[in-house]
C-alpha positions as a printed NumPy array, in Angstrom:
array([[ 13.844, -39.231,  26.8  ],
       [ 13.156, -36.917,  23.886],
       [ 10.811, -34.911,  26.079],
       [ 13.469, -34.521,  28.764],
       [ 16.038, -33.527,  26.16 ],
       [ 13.648, -30.975,  24.688],
       [ 12.891, -29.556,  28.142],
       [ 16.6  , -29.281,  28.979],
       [ 17.27 , -27.671,  25.594],
       [ 14.526, -25.092,  26.22 ],
       [ 15.826, -24.462,  29.725],
       [ 19.38 , -23.916,  28.446],
       [ 18.072, -21.675,  25.667],
       [ 16.149, -19.648,  28.267],
       [ 19.258, -19.389,  30.443],
       [ 21.316, -18.303,  27.42 ],
       [ 18.68 , -15.695,  26.581],
       [ 18.778, -14.4  ,  30.18 ],
       [ 22.587, -14.242,  30.066],
       [ 22.515, -12.296,  26.78 ],
       [ 19.968,  -9.85 ,  28.211],
       [ 22.006,  -9.45 ,  31.402],
       [ 25.126,  -8.762,  29.319],
       [ 23.244,  -6.177,  27.244],
       [ 21.992,  -4.557,  30.455],
       [ 25.531,  -4.35 ,  31.848],
       [ 26.736,  -2.746,  28.607],
       [ 23.892,  -0.221,  28.724],
       [ 24.61 ,   0.631,  32.353],
       [ 28.318,   1.075,  31.618],
       [ 27.537,   3.329,  28.669],
       [ 25.12 ,   5.378,  30.781],
       [ 27.761,   5.666,  33.485],
       [ 30.322,   6.979,  30.989],
       [ 27.792,   9.459,  29.603],
       [ 26.908,  10.621,  33.13 ],
       [ 30.596,  11.128,  33.927],
       [ 31.096,  13.155,  30.743],
       [ 28.03 ,  15.248,  31.582],
       [ 29.346,  15.855,  35.106],
       [ 32.698,  17.   ,  33.697],
       [ 30.89 ,  19.36 ,  31.308],
       [ 28.785,  20.792,  34.147],
       [ 31.906,  21.303,  36.278],
       [ 33.631,  23.017,  33.359],
       [ 30.62 ,  25.287,  32.863],
       [ 30.546,  26.149,  36.563],
       [ 34.255,  27.048,  36.44 ],
       [ 33.637,  29.22 ,  33.37 ],
       [ 30.84 ,  31.051,  35.19 ],
       [ 33.133,  31.63 ,  38.176],
       [ 35.842,  32.981,  35.871],
       [ 33.336,  35.226,  34.126],
       [ 32.108,  36.501,  37.493],
       [ 35.662,  37.441,  38.466],
       [ 36.193,  39.168,  35.11 ],
       [ 32.987,  41.174,  35.552],
       [ 34.031,  42.174,  39.074],
       [ 37.446,  43.299,  37.797],
       [ 35.844,  45.272,  34.956],
       [ 33.445,  46.881,  37.423],
       [ 36.376,  47.99 ,  39.574],
       [ 38.095,  49.495,  36.52 ],
       [ 34.902,  51.395,  35.667],
       [ 34.707,  52.696,  39.261],
       [ 38.31 ,  53.881,  39.047],
       [ 37.639,  55.563,  35.705],
       [ 34.609,  57.286,  37.209],
       [ 36.683,  58.524,  40.145],
       [ 39.427,  59.758,  37.818],
       [ 36.892,  61.451,  35.538],
       [ 35.338,  63.209,  38.529],
       [ 38.788,  64.348,  39.671],
       [ 39.626,  65.59 ,  36.195],
       [ 36.259,  67.347,  36.039],
       [ 36.93 ,  69.067,  39.352],
       [ 40.365,  70.178,  38.182],
       [ 38.973,  71.516,  34.907],
       [ 36.185,  73.308,  36.752],
       [ 38.717,  74.905,  39.12 ],
       [ 40.816,  76.028,  36.182],
       [ 37.838,  77.496,  34.342],
       [ 36.7  ,  79.381,  37.434],
       [ 40.166,  80.672,  38.25 ],
       [ 40.395,  84.472,  37.838],
       [ 44.101,  84.246,  36.975],
       [ 43.796,  81.869,  34.045],
       [ 45.842,  82.633,  31.006],
       [ 44.126,  83.482,  27.79 ],
       [ 45.804,  83.625,  24.429]])
């Protein structure tokens, strides 16, 4: 009887040990899942920031193009004025 009791005790202890390990595994998996979700949110935020930056760079590029066009127009006007034979001198 003592041998049977000892065997059952060891079997229950083994089952308890398995249950504890399974519970620890579930906790680890849940923690990893939360960390993966946070990482995904960070990646999505970074992607959105890159898209926003791309749009800002495009807008700045357009402003530079417009400035270049205006500078060329102003240069042409100034050149016409300087070449004009009827320009006023003081």
